[in-house]
BALOBA-1460 file (C-alpha; in Angstrom, 3 decimals):
// residues 178
<rec num="1" residu="v" x="86.671" y="109.520" z="92.833"/>
<rec num="2" residu="r" x="89.576" y="109.905" z="90.412"/>
<rec num="3" residu="a" x="91.285" y="107.470" z="88.090"/>
<rec num="4" residu="k" x="94.825" y="106.449" z="88.964"/>
<rec num="5" residu="t" x="97.081" y="108.161" z="86.426"/>
<rec num="6" residu="n" x="100.721" y="108.964" z="85.894"/>
<rec num="7" residu="i" x="102.638" y="110.924" z="83.267"/>
<rec num="8" residu="e" x="105.423" y="109.106" z="81.413"/>
<rec num="9" residu="t" x="108.062" y="110.697" z="79.200"/>
<rec num="10" residu="e" x="109.205" y="108.789" z="76.117"/>
<rec num="11" residu="k" x="112.832" y="108.708" z="74.917"/>
<rec num="12" residu="s" x="111.922" y="111.217" z="72.215"/>
<rec num="13" residu="g" x="110.750" y="113.687" z="74.870"/>
<rec num="14" residu="r" x="107.031" y="113.301" z="74.201"/>
<rec num="15" residu="e" x="104.767" y="112.843" z="77.170"/>
<rec num="16" residu="r" x="101.919" y="110.413" z="77.607"/>
<rec num="17" residu="i" x="99.282" y="109.956" z="80.268"/>
<rec num="18" residu="v" x="98.870" y="106.381" z="81.493"/>
<rec num="19" residu="v" x="95.624" y="105.411" z="83.243"/>
<rec num="20" residu="s" x="95.993" y="102.272" z="85.383"/>
<rec num="21" residu="e" x="92.745" y="102.310" z="87.407"/>
<rec num="22" residu="l" x="89.278" y="103.722" z="86.735"/>
<rec num="23" residu="p" x="86.649" y="105.040" z="89.155"/>
<rec num="24" residu="y" x="83.817" y="102.790" z="90.278"/>
<rec num="25" residu="l" x="81.201" y="101.957" z="87.590"/>
<rec num="26" residu="v" x="83.162" y="103.557" z="84.705"/>
<rec num="27" residu="n" x="83.149" y="101.538" z="81.464"/>
<rec num="28" residu="k" x="86.625" y="101.420" z="79.918"/>
<rec num="29" residu="a" x="85.495" y="101.121" z="76.274"/>
<rec num="30" residu="e" x="83.090" y="104.052" z="76.579"/>
<rec num="31" residu="l" x="85.782" y="106.149" z="78.264"/>
<rec num="32" residu="v" x="88.328" y="105.467" z="75.492"/>
<rec num="33" residu="k" x="85.696" y="106.334" z="72.859"/>
<rec num="34" residu="k" x="84.778" y="109.557" z="74.700"/>
<rec num="35" residu="i" x="88.445" y="110.652" z="74.949"/>
<rec num="36" residu="a" x="88.963" y="109.912" z="71.233"/>
<rec num="37" residu="d" x="85.830" y="111.922" z="70.351"/>
<rec num="38" residu="l" x="86.976" y="114.875" z="72.474"/>
<rec num="39" residu="a" x="90.406" y="114.781" z="70.806"/>
<rec num="40" residu="r" x="88.869" y="114.581" z="67.309"/>
<rec num="41" residu="e" x="86.484" y="117.480" z="68.018"/>
<rec num="42" residu="k" x="89.368" y="119.494" z="69.551"/>
<rec num="43" residu="t" x="87.364" y="119.974" z="72.778"/>
<rec num="44" residu="i" x="90.531" y="118.943" z="74.577"/>
<rec num="45" residu="d" x="93.530" y="120.244" z="72.681"/>
<rec num="46" residu="g" x="96.854" y="118.414" z="72.810"/>
<rec num="47" residu="i" x="95.847" y="114.744" z="72.458"/>
<rec num="48" residu="t" x="97.352" y="112.917" z="69.470"/>
<rec num="49" residu="g" x="96.175" y="109.395" z="70.219"/>
<rec num="50" residu="v" x="94.390" y="107.108" z="72.665"/>
<rec num="51" residu="r" x="95.114" y="103.376" z="73.009"/>
<rec num="52" residu="d" x="93.777" y="100.624" z="75.225"/>
<rec num="53" residu="e" x="96.851" y="98.537" z="76.091"/>
<rec num="54" residu="s" x="95.131" y="96.389" z="78.709"/>
<rec num="55" residu="d" x="96.131" y="92.728" z="78.933"/>
<rec num="56" residu="q" x="96.301" y="89.895" z="81.474"/>
<rec num="57" residu="t" x="98.672" y="91.870" z="83.703"/>
<rec num="58" residu="g" x="96.236" y="94.729" z="84.215"/>
<rec num="59" residu="m" x="94.409" y="97.706" z="82.820"/>
<rec num="60" residu="r" x="96.362" y="100.352" z="80.903"/>
<rec num="61" residu="i" x="95.040" y="103.199" z="78.765"/>
<rec num="62" residu="t" x="97.661" y="105.444" z="77.159"/>
<rec num="63" residu="i" x="96.902" y="108.968" z="75.972"/>
<rec num="64" residu="d" x="99.616" y="110.457" z="73.748"/>
<rec num="65" residu="i" x="100.235" y="114.190" z="74.141"/>
<rec num="66" residu="r" x="101.460" y="116.638" z="71.483"/>
<rec num="67" residu="r" x="105.016" y="117.912" z="71.962"/>
<rec num="68" residu="d" x="103.944" y="121.498" z="72.581"/>
<rec num="69" residu="a" x="101.116" y="120.608" z="75.001"/>
<rec num="70" residu="s" x="101.383" y="120.244" z="78.765"/>
<rec num="71" residu="a" x="100.407" y="116.804" z="80.047"/>
<rec num="72" residu="s" x="99.154" y="118.187" z="83.367"/>
<rec num="73" residu="v" x="96.841" y="120.688" z="81.610"/>
<rec num="74" residu="v" x="95.493" y="117.943" z="79.337"/>
<rec num="75" residu="l" x="94.999" y="115.668" z="82.360"/>
<rec num="76" residu="n" x="93.054" y="118.362" z="84.237"/>
<rec num="77" residu="n" x="90.846" y="118.883" z="81.172"/>
<rec num="78" residu="l" x="90.285" y="115.115" z="80.957"/>
<rec num="79" residu="f" x="89.227" y="115.053" z="84.607"/>
<rec num="80" residu="k" x="86.775" y="117.871" z="83.864"/>
<rec num="81" residu="e" x="85.329" y="116.535" z="80.590"/>
<rec num="82" residu="t" x="85.331" y="112.736" z="81.080"/>
<rec num="83" residu="q" x="84.606" y="110.110" z="83.684"/>
<rec num="84" residu="l" x="88.253" y="109.947" z="84.765"/>
<rec num="85" residu="q" x="86.856" y="111.864" z="87.720"/>
<rec num="86" residu="a" x="83.395" y="110.848" z="88.875"/>
<rec num="87" residu="n" x="81.210" y="111.707" z="91.816"/>
<rec num="88" residu="f" x="79.612" y="108.752" z="93.481"/>
<rec num="89" residu="g" x="76.768" y="109.371" z="95.909"/>
<rec num="90" residu="m" x="76.061" y="106.943" z="98.679"/>
<rec num="91" residu="n" x="73.980" y="106.619" z="101.814"/>
<rec num="92" residu="m" x="76.028" y="105.561" z="104.786"/>
<rec num="93" residu="v" x="73.498" y="103.658" z="106.845"/>
<rec num="94" residu="a" x="74.575" y="101.436" z="109.701"/>
<rec num="95" residu="i" x="72.901" y="99.567" z="112.540"/>
<rec num="96" residu="v" x="73.676" y="101.449" z="115.750"/>
<rec num="97" residu="n" x="72.301" y="99.964" z="118.981"/>
<rec num="98" residu="g" x="69.854" y="97.826" z="117.023"/>
<rec num="99" residu="a" x="68.420" y="100.598" z="114.818"/>
<rec num="100" residu="p" x="69.481" y="101.901" z="111.383"/>
<rec num="101" residu="h" x="71.020" y="105.400" z="111.330"/>
<rec num="102" residu="f" x="72.472" y="107.694" z="108.663"/>
<rec num="103" residu="l" x="76.069" y="108.409" z="109.625"/>
<rec num="104" residu="t" x="78.734" y="110.859" z="108.561"/>
<rec num="105" residu="l" x="82.096" y="109.514" z="107.454"/>
<rec num="106" residu="k" x="83.600" y="110.478" z="110.817"/>
<rec num="107" residu="q" x="80.841" y="108.679" z="112.745"/>
<rec num="108" residu="m" x="81.172" y="105.620" z="110.507"/>
<rec num="109" residu="l" x="84.904" y="105.437" z="111.185"/>
<rec num="110" residu="e" x="84.380" y="105.930" z="114.925"/>
<rec num="111" residu="y" x="81.827" y="103.099" z="115.086"/>
<rec num="112" residu="y" x="84.104" y="100.873" z="112.993"/>
<rec num="113" residu="l" x="87.082" y="101.506" z="115.281"/>
<rec num="114" residu="h" x="84.930" y="100.859" z="118.361"/>
<rec num="115" residu="h" x="83.728" y="97.596" z="116.791"/>
<rec num="116" residu="q" x="87.316" y="96.536" z="116.047"/>
<rec num="117" residu="e" x="88.315" y="97.282" z="119.660"/>
<rec num="118" residu="d" x="85.430" y="95.094" z="120.895"/>
<rec num="119" residu="v" x="86.406" y="92.256" z="118.545"/>
<rec num="120" residu="i" x="90.054" y="92.355" z="119.619"/>
<rec num="121" residu="t" x="89.127" y="92.568" z="123.320"/>
<rec num="122" residu="r" x="86.739" y="89.607" z="123.099"/>
<rec num="123" residu="r" x="89.194" y="87.521" z="121.103"/>
<rec num="124" residu="t" x="91.997" y="88.274" z="123.565"/>
<rec num="125" residu="k" x="89.804" y="87.382" z="126.563"/>
<rec num="126" residu="f" x="88.789" y="84.114" z="124.881"/>
<rec num="127" residu="e" x="92.409" y="83.204" z="124.123"/>
<rec num="128" residu="l" x="93.434" y="84.129" z="127.691"/>
<rec num="129" residu="k" x="90.693" y="81.935" z="129.171"/>
<rec num="130" residu="k" x="91.778" y="79.052" z="126.920"/>
<rec num="131" residu="a" x="95.449" y="79.504" z="127.900"/>
<rec num="132" residu="e" x="94.574" y="79.643" z="131.607"/>
<rec num="133" residu="a" x="92.578" y="76.397" z="131.302"/>
<rec num="134" residu="r" x="95.535" y="74.750" z="129.563"/>
<rec num="135" residu="a" x="97.930" y="76.046" z="132.251"/>
<rec num="136" residu="h" x="95.645" y="74.605" z="134.948"/>
<rec num="137" residu="i" x="95.742" y="71.157" z="133.311"/>
<rec num="138" residu="l" x="99.521" y="71.373" z="132.857"/>
<rec num="139" residu="a" x="99.897" y="72.233" z="136.559"/>
<rec num="140" residu="g" x="98.043" y="68.995" z="137.376"/>
<rec num="141" residu="l" x="100.325" y="67.038" z="135.045"/>
<rec num="142" residu="r" x="103.359" y="68.596" z="136.720"/>
<rec num="143" residu="i" x="102.092" y="67.466" z="140.133"/>
<rec num="144" residu="a" x="101.485" y="63.996" z="138.709"/>
<rec num="145" residu="l" x="105.012" y="63.797" z="137.281"/>
<rec num="146" residu="d" x="106.568" y="64.979" z="140.536"/>
<rec num="147" residu="h" x="104.739" y="62.233" z="142.498"/>
<rec num="148" residu="i" x="104.475" y="59.530" z="139.837"/>
<rec num="149" residu="d" x="105.408" y="56.579" z="142.095"/>
<rec num="150" residu="e" x="102.856" y="57.478" z="144.765"/>
<rec num="151" residu="i" x="100.128" y="58.075" z="142.147"/>
<rec num="152" residu="i" x="100.777" y="54.668" z="140.567"/>
<rec num="153" residu="r" x="100.596" y="53.057" z="144.035"/>
<rec num="154" residu="i" x="97.240" y="54.795" z="144.771"/>
<rec num="155" residu="i" x="95.738" y="53.788" z="141.406"/>
<rec num="156" residu="r" x="96.860" y="50.138" z="141.700"/>
<rec num="157" residu="g" x="95.684" y="49.895" z="145.296"/>
<rec num="158" residu="s" x="92.185" y="51.300" z="144.587"/>
<rec num="159" residu="q" x="89.194" y="49.065" z="143.973"/>
<rec num="160" residu="n" x="87.768" y="51.290" z="141.175"/>
<rec num="161" residu="s" x="88.484" y="54.538" z="139.345"/>
<rec num="162" residu="d" x="86.135" y="56.648" z="141.492"/>
<rec num="163" residu="i" x="88.004" y="55.751" z="144.687"/>
<rec num="164" residu="a" x="91.377" y="56.390" z="142.983"/>
<rec num="165" residu="k" x="90.146" y="59.753" z="141.757"/>
<rec num="166" residu="a" x="88.923" y="60.782" z="145.221"/>
<rec num="167" residu="q" x="92.262" y="59.814" z="146.813"/>
<rec num="168" residu="l" x="94.273" y="61.727" z="144.175"/>
<rec num="169" residu="i" x="92.122" y="64.828" z="144.703"/>
<rec num="170" residu="q" x="92.499" y="64.568" z="148.478"/>
<rec num="171" residu="n" x="96.251" y="63.781" z="148.585"/>
<rec num="172" residu="f" x="97.537" y="66.143" z="145.887"/>
<rec num="173" residu="g" x="94.982" y="68.966" z="145.761"/>
<rec num="174" residu="l" x="93.921" y="68.133" z="142.198"/>
<rec num="175" residu="d" x="90.453" y="68.779" z="140.796"/>
<rec num="176" residu="d" x="88.221" y="66.934" z="138.299"/>
<rec num="177" residu="r" x="89.666" y="68.580" z="135.187"/>
<rec num="178" residu="q" x="93.261" y="67.842" z="136.127"/>
């Protein structure tokens, strides 16, 4: 895993390396100290200064480069000598068919994509079922609106709600939910 870096050129023509993100589990203060030590000991040649310019807007470490040095060469040496580039080992274990398995990155991505397909399919089926139920009720309301006078006559002429319900179901082809 590498730090996110870019090379900026000042108005005077000097270059600087700006680090905006660090790899996982890398301590910023220790990294700045390590870069300063490497520059002081001349292990990495071409660094004139290191500053931590981080503030509320984000993390920013600037590494000033000598005029005669190449920023890309210095950056490659920094990747080699510091934690700007770090290896991070991990075990990719996932539950597959109810049992834990070690997976490769490709297998992990395949299982993830399959899972996402299942989630989207289930959600879509649920929403479709809900929409069909709503459409069924709206169809009953449409029938009721088309025959409103007759429905009012049936309801007023019935002795109780059960009889009215049975007559509406029989006369208009409605069901209990409608």
